[in-house]
N, C-alpha and C positions, 0 to 999 in steps of 0.2 A: 883102487888101487891095493891088489893085494901084496901083500909081505914078503921079503925076499926068502930062500933057503938060507942063503950068506948071512941075514942080518939077523934071523932065527938061531943059529952055528954059533954067532958071536956073543949073542945073550945070553944063549946056554951054555958057551965058555966062562963069563962073566959071572953065573949064578952058580958055579961050579964049586965055593964055599957054602951054599944054600942046600941043606942035607933034602936027599930024595926028590930032584925036582925030574916033573914029566911034562912031555909037550903033547898034545894032541890039535891036530890041524883042523879046522874049523871054518869052511867057505873060505880059501885064500888066507886066511890068517892063523894064529897060534894061541890056543888056550895054554896057561900057563897052573902046574899042580904042585904043590911040595906037599905027600905023604895024602892024598887024595883032598886035600882043599886046595880049591880054585882060589887063588888068589891074583891072577890077573891075565896079561895076553900081550900079543904081540900084533897091534893094529896098523898097516901101512906102515912098515918099520918104525915103530915107535912103541916102546916098553909104556904100559900102564898096568896099575895097581889099583885093586880096591879102594876106597877111602873107609879108613876104620882110623876112632882115635887113635888108636896107638902109631899113627903113622904121619900125622897132621906134625909132626913137632917137623919135619924135613919141608914144610912150606911149600910143598911143590903145587904146581899149577894144575886146574881141573882141565880135564878133556875128553870128546865124548869119545868113544871106539870107532861107533858107525850111526845113523840115524836110527834114531828113536831108542838108543840104550842111555843108561843111568851114569853120571858123569863119573868117571874114575880121575886117579890122580897120573900126571906125566911123568916119569925120570926120565929128567933131561940128562943127567950127568952117566951115561951108563958105562963108563971108562972106569970110575973108581971102583973096583970089585969089593972093596973093603964096607963102602959103605952101602953100595947096591944089596949085598947081604946082608946089614943090618935095616933097610928099609924091607926087603923081603920078610927078614925074619918078622918085625914089627907087626907087619900086616898079615902074616901069618897066625900071630897072636892074638892080634885084636877079632879073626874070621873064626879060631878054633875057641873062642871064649863063647863065641856066638851058635855052638852046635846043642 
């Protein structure tokens, strides 16, 4: 099942507190970047972020975005804009350290 544009638009609005967010379509789903750092995506109308030690504190469940992919964290509470920004910013910090 592909993600809907409505869900994508909602997530992008919720991420408005995070700087330099870009979204790129990929086979019916959406990849999410901040300042060219790929931190997650929207898969089947679910927001998933990459697993890094910096976001483990949020105790999110792991989920597979699509068959054959690595596990990612499923962000269940996308309605809390402030917490969502904190999760994404911590994820980006963890990924930036790996460059």
